[in-house]
A tleap script that builds the chain and sets N, CA, C and O, in Angstrom:
source leaprc.protein.ff14SB
mol = sequence {
  NMET SER ALA LEU GLY PRO ALA ASP PHE ARG
  ARG LEU ALA LEU ALA LEU PRO ASP ALA THR
  GLU GLY ALA HIE MET GLY HIE ALA ASP PHE
  ARG VAL ARG LYS ARG ILE PHE ALA THR LEU
  GLY VAL PRO ASP ALA ARG TRP GLY MET VAL
  ARG LEU ALA PRO GLU GLN GLN GLU LEU PHE
  LEU ARG MET ASP PRO GLY ALA PHE THR PRO
  ALA LYS GLY ALA TRP GLY ARG GLN GLY CYS
  THR LEU VAL CYS LEU ASP THR ALA ARG ALA
  ASP LEU VAL HIE ASP ALA LEU SER ALA ALA
  TRP ARG ASN VAL ALA ASP ALA ALA LYS ARG
  ARG LYS CALA
}
set mol.1.N position { -37.886 -25.275 -22.009 }
set mol.1.CA position { -38.773 -25.175 -23.226 }
set mol.1.C position { -37.865 -25.780 -24.326 }
set mol.1.O position { -36.751 -25.268 -24.447 }
set mol.2.N position { -38.176 -26.726 -25.079 }
set mol.2.CA position { -37.470 -27.251 -26.199 }
set mol.2.C position { -37.887 -26.477 -27.527 }
set mol.2.O position { -39.025 -26.025 -27.653 }
set mol.3.N position { -36.974 -26.353 -28.446 }
set mol.3.CA position { -37.176 -25.805 -29.630 }
set mol.3.C position { -38.110 -26.613 -30.593 }
set mol.3.O position { -37.934 -27.828 -30.679 }
set mol.4.N position { -39.024 -26.047 -31.268 }
set mol.4.CA position { -39.775 -26.654 -32.307 }
set mol.4.C position { -38.898 -26.894 -33.534 }
set mol.4.O position { -37.960 -26.138 -33.783 }
set mol.5.N position { -39.165 -27.825 -34.215 }
set mol.5.CA position { -38.487 -28.060 -35.593 }
set mol.5.C position { -39.632 -27.923 -36.814 }
set mol.5.O position { -40.831 -27.736 -36.607 }
set mol.6.N position { -39.095 -28.036 -37.933 }
set mol.6.CA position { -39.893 -28.006 -39.062 }
set mol.6.C position { -40.952 -29.019 -39.090 }
set mol.6.O position { -42.095 -28.742 -39.453 }
set mol.7.N position { -40.580 -30.220 -38.703 }
set mol.7.CA position { -41.647 -31.501 -38.465 }
set mol.7.C position { -42.784 -30.983 -37.541 }
set mol.7.O position { -43.957 -31.218 -37.833 }
set mol.8.N position { -42.457 -30.298 -36.458 }
set mol.8.CA position { -43.385 -29.927 -35.464 }
set mol.8.C position { -44.405 -28.881 -36.092 }
set mol.8.O position { -45.615 -29.024 -35.912 }
set mol.9.N position { -43.900 -27.855 -36.815 }
set mol.9.CA position { -44.617 -26.819 -37.379 }
set mol.9.C position { -45.533 -27.532 -38.368 }
set mol.9.O position { -46.735 -27.270 -38.343 }
set mol.10.N position { -45.029 -28.443 -39.264 }
set mol.10.CA position { -45.767 -29.057 -40.226 }
set mol.10.C position { -46.950 -29.996 -39.544 }
set mol.10.O position { -48.063 -30.022 -40.070 }
set mol.11.N position { -46.683 -30.710 -38.441 }
set mol.11.CA position { -47.643 -31.551 -37.842 }
set mol.11.C position { -48.797 -30.601 -37.245 }
set mol.11.O position { -49.976 -30.943 -37.334 }
set mol.12.N position { -48.416 -29.415 -36.643 }
set mol.12.CA position { -49.465 -28.488 -36.123 }
set mol.12.C position { -50.300 -28.028 -37.136 }
set mol.12.O position { -51.519 -27.975 -36.979 }
set mol.13.N position { -49.635 -27.625 -38.362 }
set mol.13.CA position { -50.539 -27.064 -39.481 }
set mol.13.C position { -51.407 -28.025 -40.112 }
set mol.13.O position { -52.539 -27.709 -40.478 }
set mol.14.N position { -50.918 -29.224 -40.263 }
set mol.14.CA position { -51.692 -30.361 -40.938 }
set mol.14.C position { -52.721 -30.906 -40.006 }
set mol.14.O position { -53.621 -31.627 -40.437 }
set mol.15.N position { -52.616 -30.570 -38.665 }
set mol.15.CA position { -53.836 -31.038 -37.884 }
set mol.15.C position { -55.063 -30.318 -37.864 }
set mol.15.O position { -56.077 -30.683 -37.269 }
set mol.16.N position { -54.914 -29.128 -38.636 }
set mol.16.CA position { -56.192 -28.273 -38.740 }
set mol.16.C position { -57.042 -28.759 -39.724 }
set mol.16.O position { -56.536 -29.352 -40.677 }
set mol.17.N position { -58.332 -28.602 -39.655 }
set mol.17.CA position { -59.461 -29.229 -40.584 }
set mol.17.C position { -59.072 -28.882 -42.040 }
set mol.17.O position { -58.859 -27.724 -42.397 }
set mol.18.N position { -58.999 -29.870 -42.794 }
set mol.18.CA position { -59.011 -29.883 -44.303 }
set mol.18.C position { -57.528 -29.171 -44.807 }
set mol.18.O position { -57.387 -28.847 -45.986 }
set mol.19.N position { -56.629 -28.998 -43.975 }
set mol.19.CA position { -55.355 -28.460 -44.253 }
set mol.19.C position { -54.576 -29.408 -45.162 }
set mol.19.O position { -54.480 -30.617 -44.948 }
set mol.20.N position { -54.064 -28.805 -46.125 }
set mol.20.CA position { -53.086 -29.710 -47.102 }
set mol.20.C position { -51.723 -29.027 -47.139 }
set mol.20.O position { -51.560 -27.846 -46.829 }
set mol.21.N position { -50.769 -29.841 -47.535 }
set mol.21.CA position { -49.427 -29.215 -47.762 }
set mol.21.C position { -49.320 -29.226 -49.349 }
set mol.21.O position { -49.806 -30.083 -50.087 }
set mol.22.N position { -48.586 -28.100 -49.729 }
set mol.22.CA position { -48.137 -27.951 -51.096 }
set mol.22.C position { -46.774 -27.399 -51.087 }
set mol.22.O position { -45.997 -27.540 -50.143 }
set mol.23.N position { -46.495 -26.717 -52.256 }
set mol.23.CA position { -45.190 -26.021 -52.303 }
set mol.23.C position { -45.226 -24.816 -53.188 }
set mol.23.O position { -45.818 -24.814 -54.267 }
set mol.24.N position { -44.583 -23.802 -52.706 }
set mol.24.CA position { -44.753 -22.503 -53.353 }
set mol.24.C position { -43.341 -21.794 -53.256 }
set mol.24.O position { -42.820 -21.472 -52.188 }
set mol.25.N position { -42.790 -21.592 -54.503 }
set mol.25.CA position { -41.445 -20.913 -54.667 }
set mol.25.C position { -40.364 -21.669 -53.849 }
set mol.25.O position { -39.515 -21.078 -53.181 }
set mol.26.N position { -40.463 -23.113 -53.955 }
set mol.26.CA position { -39.272 -23.773 -53.445 }
set mol.26.C position { -39.539 -24.095 -51.822 }
set mol.26.O position { -38.663 -24.680 -51.185 }
set mol.27.N position { -40.603 -23.747 -51.283 }
set mol.27.CA position { -40.741 -24.052 -49.962 }
set mol.27.C position { -42.104 -24.630 -49.675 }
set mol.27.O position { -42.997 -24.480 -50.509 }
set mol.28.N position { -42.325 -25.287 -48.539 }
set mol.28.CA position { -43.589 -26.019 -48.150 }
set mol.28.C position { -44.600 -24.916 -47.796 }
set mol.28.O position { -44.256 -23.929 -47.146 }
set mol.29.N position { -45.827 -25.101 -48.229 }
set mol.29.CA position { -46.954 -24.214 -47.761 }
set mol.29.C position { -48.134 -25.069 -47.337 }
set mol.29.O position { -48.267 -26.233 -47.714 }
set mol.30.N position { -48.911 -24.496 -46.606 }
set mol.30.CA position { -50.008 -25.144 -45.912 }
set mol.30.C position { -51.284 -24.300 -46.397 }
set mol.30.O position { -51.316 -23.072 -46.319 }
set mol.31.N position { -52.356 -25.100 -46.916 }
set mol.31.CA position { -53.456 -24.370 -47.468 }
set mol.31.C position { -54.761 -25.061 -46.809 }
set mol.31.O position { -54.805 -26.203 -46.352 }
set mol.32.N position { -55.794 -24.139 -46.857 }
set mol.32.CA position { -57.239 -24.498 -46.745 }
set mol.32.C position { -57.908 -23.914 -47.836 }
set mol.32.O position { -57.573 -22.801 -48.243 }
set mol.33.N position { -58.866 -24.588 -48.374 }
set mol.33.CA position { -59.651 -24.250 -49.547 }
set mol.33.C position { -58.717 -23.621 -50.655 }
set mol.33.O position { -59.053 -22.620 -51.288 }
set mol.34.N position { -57.541 -24.269 -50.836 }
set mol.34.CA position { -56.599 -23.789 -51.930 }
set mol.34.C position { -55.985 -22.681 -51.732 }
set mol.34.O position { -55.291 -22.195 -52.624 }
set mol.35.N position { -56.143 -22.049 -50.443 }
set mol.35.CA position { -55.477 -20.661 -50.221 }
set mol.35.C position { -54.475 -20.841 -48.980 }
set mol.35.O position { -54.817 -21.414 -47.945 }
set mol.36.N position { -53.268 -20.320 -49.180 }
set mol.36.CA position { -52.146 -20.450 -48.236 }
set mol.36.C position { -52.478 -19.735 -46.953 }
set mol.36.O position { -52.779 -18.542 -46.980 }
set mol.37.N position { -52.431 -20.449 -45.787 }
set mol.37.CA position { -52.334 -19.772 -44.475 }
set mol.37.C position { -51.083 -19.825 -43.710 }
set mol.37.O position { -50.927 -19.075 -42.747 }
set mol.38.N position { -50.145 -20.696 -44.088 }
set mol.38.CA position { -48.763 -20.745 -43.473 }
set mol.38.C position { -47.699 -21.271 -44.564 }
set mol.38.O position { -47.993 -21.911 -45.574 }
set mol.39.N position { -46.509 -20.910 -44.197 }
set mol.39.CA position { -45.393 -21.574 -45.134 }
set mol.39.C position { -44.354 -22.016 -44.108 }
set mol.39.O position { -44.455 -21.732 -42.915 }
set mol.40.N position { -43.381 -22.703 -44.609 }
set mol.40.CA position { -42.354 -23.144 -43.809 }
set mol.40.C position { -40.929 -23.022 -44.628 }
set mol.40.O position { -40.842 -23.285 -45.827 }
set mol.41.N position { -39.992 -22.652 -43.936 }
set mol.41.CA position { -38.645 -22.644 -44.716 }
set mol.41.C position { -38.217 -21.308 -45.248 }
set mol.41.O position { -37.380 -21.266 -46.150 }
set mol.42.N position { -38.718 -20.258 -44.765 }
set mol.42.CA position { -38.453 -19.009 -45.435 }
set mol.42.C position { -38.197 -18.015 -44.204 }
set mol.42.O position { -39.150 -17.794 -43.457 }
set mol.43.N position { -37.092 -17.469 -43.979 }
set mol.43.CA position { -35.869 -17.444 -45.067 }
set mol.43.C position { -34.970 -18.770 -44.841 }
set mol.43.O position { -34.064 -19.020 -45.635 }
set mol.44.N position { -35.215 -19.531 -43.847 }
set mol.44.CA position { -34.534 -20.845 -43.917 }
set mol.44.C position { -35.415 -21.761 -42.979 }
set mol.44.O position { -36.447 -21.379 -42.428 }
set mol.45.N position { -34.843 -23.074 -42.870 }
set mol.45.CA position { -35.617 -24.070 -42.093 }
set mol.45.C position { -35.945 -23.682 -40.676 }
set mol.45.O position { -36.825 -24.332 -40.113 }
set mol.46.N position { -35.401 -22.789 -40.086 }
set mol.46.CA position { -35.745 -22.351 -38.757 }
set mol.46.C position { -36.865 -21.538 -38.576 }
set mol.46.O position { -37.245 -21.186 -37.459 }
set mol.47.N position { -37.496 -21.172 -39.780 }
set mol.47.CA position { -38.541 -20.264 -39.716 }
set mol.47.C position { -39.874 -20.798 -40.465 }
set mol.47.O position { -39.845 -21.549 -41.439 }
set mol.48.N position { -41.067 -20.283 -39.848 }
set mol.48.CA position { -42.398 -20.520 -40.463 }
set mol.48.C position { -42.942 -19.108 -40.565 }
set mol.48.O position { -42.362 -18.131 -40.091 }
set mol.49.N position { -44.163 -19.065 -41.255 }
set mol.49.CA position { -44.933 -17.859 -41.467 }
set mol.49.C position { -46.302 -18.170 -41.513 }
set mol.49.O position { -46.758 -19.120 -42.149 }
set mol.50.N position { -47.061 -17.259 -40.745 }
set mol.50.CA position { -48.414 -17.361 -40.712 }
set mol.50.C position { -49.087 -16.113 -41.118 }
set mol.50.O position { -48.616 -15.012 -40.833 }
set mol.51.N position { -50.247 -16.278 -41.819 }
set mol.51.CA position { -50.961 -15.141 -42.451 }
set mol.51.C position { -52.008 -14.633 -41.429 }
set mol.51.O position { -53.145 -15.103 -41.469 }
set mol.52.N position { -51.693 -13.749 -40.572 }
set mol.52.CA position { -52.552 -13.043 -39.532 }
set mol.52.C position { -53.108 -11.838 -40.018 }
set mol.52.O position { -52.641 -11.245 -40.990 }
set mol.53.N position { -54.209 -11.413 -39.297 }
set mol.53.CA position { -54.540 -9.954 -39.551 }
set mol.53.C position { -53.696 -8.924 -38.900 }
set mol.53.O position { -53.104 -9.367 -37.916 }
set mol.54.N position { -53.514 -7.904 -39.118 }
set mol.54.CA position { -52.510 -6.837 -38.474 }
set mol.54.C position { -52.706 -6.895 -36.954 }
set mol.54.O position { -51.733 -6.897 -36.200 }
set mol.55.N position { -54.042 -6.945 -36.483 }
set mol.55.CA position { -54.179 -6.788 -35.070 }
set mol.55.C position { -53.778 -8.115 -34.364 }
set mol.55.O position { -53.191 -8.125 -33.282 }
set mol.56.N position { -54.088 -9.089 -34.962 }
set mol.56.CA position { -53.615 -10.530 -34.450 }
set mol.56.C position { -52.134 -10.506 -34.350 }
set mol.56.O position { -51.592 -10.906 -33.319 }
set mol.57.N position { -51.385 -10.024 -35.445 }
set mol.57.CA position { -49.904 -10.004 -35.441 }
set mol.57.C position { -49.503 -9.188 -34.253 }
set mol.57.O position { -48.683 -9.677 -33.476 }
set mol.58.N position { -49.981 -8.030 -34.035 }
set mol.58.CA position { -49.635 -7.209 -32.897 }
set mol.58.C position { -49.680 -7.970 -31.514 }
set mol.58.O position { -48.820 -7.862 -30.641 }
set mol.59.N position { -50.838 -8.771 -31.447 }
set mol.59.CA position { -51.087 -9.500 -30.219 }
set mol.59.C position { -49.845 -10.555 -30.009 }
set mol.59.O position { -49.263 -10.646 -28.928 }
set mol.60.N position { -49.538 -11.261 -31.040 }
set mol.60.CA position { -48.472 -12.310 -30.958 }
set mol.60.C position { -47.107 -11.632 -30.771 }
set mol.60.O position { -46.222 -12.202 -30.133 }
set mol.61.N position { -46.941 -10.513 -31.279 }
set mol.61.CA position { -45.585 -9.747 -31.230 }
set mol.61.C position { -45.501 -9.386 -29.745 }
set mol.61.O position { -44.401 -9.464 -29.198 }
set mol.62.N position { -46.663 -8.964 -28.994 }
set mol.62.CA position { -46.587 -8.602 -27.607 }
set mol.62.C position { -46.305 -9.786 -26.747 }
set mol.62.O position { -45.541 -9.731 -25.783 }
set mol.63.N position { -47.004 -10.964 -27.160 }
set mol.63.CA position { -46.951 -12.113 -26.334 }
set mol.63.C position { -45.537 -12.811 -26.418 }
set mol.63.O position { -45.091 -13.387 -25.426 }
set mol.64.N position { -44.883 -12.763 -27.522 }
set mol.64.CA position { -43.548 -13.400 -27.583 }
set mol.64.C position { -42.746 -12.694 -28.689 }
set mol.64.O position { -42.671 -13.194 -29.811 }
set mol.65.N position { -42.169 -11.572 -28.386 }
set mol.65.CA position { -41.404 -10.716 -29.397 }
set mol.65.C position { -40.155 -11.487 -29.816 }
set mol.65.O position { -39.648 -11.123 -30.877 }
set mol.66.N position { -39.648 -12.368 -29.238 }
set mol.66.CA position { -38.491 -13.176 -29.575 }
set mol.66.C position { -38.759 -14.259 -30.539 }
set mol.66.O position { -37.841 -14.744 -31.200 }
set mol.67.N position { -40.095 -14.694 -30.655 }
set mol.67.CA position { -40.491 -15.773 -31.563 }
set mol.67.C position { -41.189 -15.351 -32.706 }
set mol.67.O position { -41.114 -15.981 -33.761 }
set mol.68.N position { -42.008 -14.111 -32.552 }
set mol.68.CA position { -42.864 -13.632 -33.650 }
set mol.68.C position { -42.161 -12.229 -34.163 }
set mol.68.O position { -41.694 -11.422 -33.359 }
set mol.69.N position { -42.139 -12.045 -35.479 }
set mol.69.CA position { -41.605 -10.873 -36.128 }
set mol.69.C position { -42.451 -10.601 -37.463 }
set mol.69.O position { -42.853 -11.546 -38.142 }
set mol.70.N position { -42.697 -9.300 -37.800 }
set mol.70.CA position { -43.478 -9.188 -39.090 }
set mol.70.C position { -42.560 -9.434 -40.215 }
set mol.70.O position { -41.361 -9.158 -40.187 }
set mol.71.N position { -43.219 -9.997 -41.260 }
set mol.71.CA position { -42.419 -10.186 -42.558 }
set mol.71.C position { -41.981 -8.812 -43.070 }
set mol.71.O position { -42.493 -7.765 -42.675 }
set mol.72.N position { -41.119 -8.877 -43.866 }
set mol.72.CA position { -40.633 -7.568 -44.421 }
set mol.72.C position { -41.648 -6.919 -45.450 }
set mol.72.O position { -42.419 -7.554 -46.169 }
set mol.73.N position { -41.522 -5.639 -45.398 }
set mol.73.CA position { -42.376 -4.793 -46.402 }
set mol.73.C position { -43.961 -4.972 -46.278 }
set mol.73.O position { -44.474 -5.221 -45.187 }
set mol.74.N position { -44.654 -4.845 -47.360 }
set mol.74.CA position { -46.054 -4.824 -47.355 }
set mol.74.C position { -46.706 -6.127 -46.814 }
set mol.74.O position { -47.701 -6.088 -46.090 }
set mol.75.N position { -46.059 -7.362 -47.223 }
set mol.75.CA position { -46.651 -8.573 -46.580 }
set mol.75.C position { -46.680 -8.452 -45.017 }
set mol.75.O position { -47.648 -8.879 -44.387 }
set mol.76.N position { -45.646 -7.887 -44.423 }
set mol.76.CA position { -45.518 -7.739 -42.903 }
set mol.76.C position { -46.610 -6.724 -42.445 }
set mol.76.O position { -47.270 -6.961 -41.433 }
set mol.77.N position { -46.795 -5.642 -43.152 }
set mol.77.CA position { -47.757 -4.632 -42.689 }
set mol.77.C position { -49.165 -5.070 -43.004 }
set mol.77.O position { -50.095 -4.394 -42.565 }
set mol.78.N position { -49.415 -6.224 -43.779 }
set mol.78.CA position { -50.679 -6.823 -43.900 }
set mol.78.C position { -50.967 -7.988 -42.941 }
set mol.78.O position { -52.029 -8.604 -43.018 }
set mol.79.N position { -50.023 -8.290 -42.041 }
set mol.79.CA position { -50.092 -9.238 -41.143 }
set mol.79.C position { -49.273 -10.563 -41.198 }
set mol.79.O position { -49.246 -11.344 -40.247 }
set mol.80.N position { -48.639 -10.759 -42.313 }
set mol.80.CA position { -47.777 -11.998 -42.397 }
set mol.80.C position { -46.649 -11.814 -41.451 }
set mol.80.O position { -45.936 -10.812 -41.424 }
set mol.81.N position { -46.534 -12.863 -40.668 }
set mol.81.CA position { -45.760 -12.892 -39.505 }
set mol.81.C position { -44.760 -14.051 -39.492 }
set mol.81.O position { -45.168 -15.200 -39.662 }
set mol.82.N position { -43.561 -13.806 -39.310 }
set mol.82.CA position { -42.554 -14.868 -39.198 }
set mol.82.C position { -42.407 -15.490 -37.813 }
set mol.82.O position { -42.396 -14.777 -36.810 }
set mol.83.N position { -42.301 -16.719 -37.758 }
set mol.83.CA position { -42.188 -17.522 -36.575 }
set mol.83.C position { -40.832 -18.255 -36.501 }
set mol.83.O position { -40.483 -19.118 -37.306 }
set mol.84.N position { -40.100 -17.819 -35.446 }
set mol.84.CA position { -38.854 -18.403 -35.189 }
set mol.84.C position { -38.960 -19.761 -34.429 }
set mol.84.O position { -39.239 -19.772 -33.230 }
set mol.85.N position { -38.748 -20.844 -35.097 }
set mol.85.CA position { -39.106 -22.198 -34.481 }
set mol.85.C position { -38.091 -22.414 -33.384 }
set mol.85.O position { -38.385 -23.175 -32.462 }
set mol.86.N position { -36.926 -21.810 -33.407 }
set mol.86.CA position { -35.858 -22.056 -32.380 }
set mol.86.C position { -36.345 -21.608 -30.985 }
set mol.86.O position { -36.020 -22.219 -29.968 }
set mol.87.N position { -37.144 -20.508 -30.977 }
set mol.87.CA position { -37.699 -19.861 -29.744 }
set mol.87.C position { -39.030 -19.941 -29.357 }
set mol.87.O position { -39.383 -19.822 -28.184 }
set mol.88.N position { -39.869 -20.158 -30.390 }
set mol.88.CA position { -41.298 -20.199 -30.221 }
set mol.88.C position { -41.827 -21.335 -29.325 }
set mol.88.O position { -41.378 -22.481 -29.303 }
set mol.89.N position { -42.875 -20.839 -28.568 }
set mol.89.CA position { -43.511 -21.998 -27.729 }
set mol.89.C position { -44.623 -22.692 -28.583 }
set mol.89.O position { -45.319 -22.058 -29.376 }
set mol.90.N position { -44.732 -23.916 -28.388 }
set mol.90.CA position { -45.634 -24.829 -29.253 }
set mol.90.C position { -47.010 -24.256 -29.058 }
set mol.90.O position { -47.674 -24.137 -30.087 }
set mol.91.N position { -47.555 -23.883 -27.931 }
set mol.91.CA position { -48.976 -23.497 -27.680 }
set mol.91.C position { -49.114 -22.244 -28.571 }
set mol.91.O position { -50.070 -22.207 -29.345 }
set mol.92.N position { -48.317 -21.302 -28.533 }
set mol.92.CA position { -48.455 -20.005 -29.269 }
set mol.92.C position { -48.364 -20.298 -30.841 }
set mol.92.O position { -49.072 -19.697 -31.650 }
set mol.93.N position { -47.453 -21.249 -31.191 }
set mol.93.CA position { -47.516 -21.409 -32.651 }
set mol.93.C position { -48.755 -22.101 -32.940 }
set mol.93.O position { -49.268 -21.750 -34.003 }
set mol.94.N position { -49.395 -23.018 -32.264 }
set mol.94.CA position { -50.563 -23.741 -32.539 }
set mol.94.C position { -51.736 -22.614 -32.664 }
set mol.94.O position { -52.595 -22.673 -33.543 }
set mol.95.N position { -51.673 -21.582 -31.688 }
set mol.95.CA position { -52.665 -20.560 -31.695 }
set mol.95.C position { -52.561 -19.756 -33.015 }
set mol.95.O position { -53.545 -19.475 -33.699 }
set mol.96.N position { -51.338 -19.422 -33.304 }
set mol.96.CA position { -50.999 -18.501 -34.496 }
set mol.96.C position { -51.572 -19.300 -35.789 }
set mol.96.O position { -52.344 -18.772 -36.589 }
set mol.97.N position { -51.132 -20.553 -35.893 }
set mol.97.CA position { -51.526 -21.363 -37.002 }
set mol.97.C position { -53.107 -21.290 -37.112 }
set mol.97.O position { -53.675 -20.915 -38.138 }
set mol.98.N position { -53.731 -21.669 -36.007 }
set mol.98.CA position { -55.251 -21.624 -35.866 }
set mol.98.C position { -55.894 -20.355 -36.416 }
set mol.98.O position { -56.852 -20.316 -37.188 }
set mol.99.N position { -55.195 -19.281 -35.882 }
set mol.99.CA position { -55.831 -18.038 -36.290 }
set mol.99.C position { -55.668 -17.687 -37.797 }
set mol.99.O position { -56.575 -17.122 -38.407 }
set mol.100.N position { -54.522 -18.025 -38.367 }
set mol.100.CA position { -54.154 -17.885 -39.712 }
set mol.100.C position { -55.117 -18.795 -40.588 }
set mol.100.O position { -55.690 -18.392 -41.601 }
set mol.101.N position { -55.220 -20.075 -40.066 }
set mol.101.CA position { -56.153 -20.895 -40.864 }
set mol.101.C position { -57.637 -20.450 -40.856 }
set mol.101.O position { -58.359 -20.600 -41.841 }
set mol.102.N position { -58.050 -19.899 -39.705 }
set mol.102.CA position { -59.435 -19.328 -39.563 }
set mol.102.C position { -59.552 -18.210 -40.510 }
set mol.102.O position { -60.513 -18.118 -41.275 }
set mol.103.N position { -58.552 -17.323 -40.470 }
set mol.103.CA position { -58.670 -16.070 -41.397 }
set mol.103.C position { -58.750 -16.494 -42.867 }
set mol.103.O position { -59.580 -15.957 -43.601 }
set mol.104.N position { -57.958 -17.393 -43.301 }
set mol.104.CA position { -58.062 -17.842 -44.728 }
set mol.104.C position { -59.346 -18.527 -44.937 }
set mol.104.O position { -60.124 -18.086 -45.784 }
set mol.105.N position { -59.646 -19.604 -44.214 }
set mol.105.CA position { -60.948 -20.409 -44.325 }
set mol.105.C position { -62.154 -19.414 -44.398 }
set mol.105.O position { -63.013 -19.556 -45.268 }
set mol.106.N position { -62.205 -18.481 -43.545 }
set mol.106.CA position { -63.311 -17.575 -43.518 }
set mol.106.C position { -63.409 -16.769 -44.718 }
set mol.106.O position { -64.509 -16.612 -45.247 }
set mol.107.N position { -62.231 -16.178 -45.254 }
set mol.107.CA position { -62.198 -15.346 -46.453 }
set mol.107.C position { -62.676 -16.178 -47.583 }
set mol.107.O position { -63.469 -15.719 -48.405 }
set mol.108.N position { -62.191 -17.453 -47.653 }
set mol.108.CA position { -62.447 -18.307 -48.788 }
set mol.108.C position { -63.954 -18.746 -48.773 }
set mol.108.O position { -64.510 -19.046 -49.829 }
set mol.109.N position { -64.622 -18.781 -47.550 }
set mol.109.CA position { -65.926 -19.122 -47.525 }
set mol.109.C position { -66.690 -17.968 -47.974 }
set mol.109.O position { -67.651 -18.166 -48.718 }
set mol.110.N position { -66.363 -16.708 -47.589 }
set mol.110.CA position { -67.048 -15.577 -48.139 }
set mol.110.C position { -67.077 -15.329 -49.421 }
set mol.110.O position { -68.013 -14.722 -49.942 }
set mol.111.N position { -65.962 -15.813 -50.129 }
set mol.111.CA position { -65.864 -15.482 -51.550 }
set mol.111.C position { -66.729 -16.480 -52.391 }
set mol.111.O position { -67.047 -16.196 -53.545 }
set mol.112.N position { -67.105 -17.653 -51.795 }
set mol.112.CA position { -67.937 -18.534 -52.411 }
set mol.112.C position { -69.466 -18.143 -52.288 }
set mol.112.O position { -70.294 -18.381 -53.167 }
set mol.113.N position { -69.720 -17.545 -51.150 }
set mol.113.CA position { -71.153 -16.981 -50.940 }
set mol.113.C position { -71.582 -15.971 -51.843 }
set mol.113.O position { -72.705 -15.481 -51.734 }
savepdb mol mol.pdb
quit
């Protein structure tokens, strides 16, 4: 298994429907309907973050505890999950990004209704 890099994470995130790249607090973020579903480069370039629901986070932590870890504090308790690009499998990163995208896109759609 080869390590993912920031370019791989970016490519996977931007392949999702209507995903756009922006910047937030000095690092890249990925949005759908103007809401962030993932970020890249926190705490450094070897890491990404996906906005999962707590039960989704638990699932990814069980599938690959070496690649997924909760963000610190309240963000982590709410499901924000760090992804170590050096160890994560591309298929699981794709699945995590897809879940985060769906969570944010569905929430934004409900707000408009």
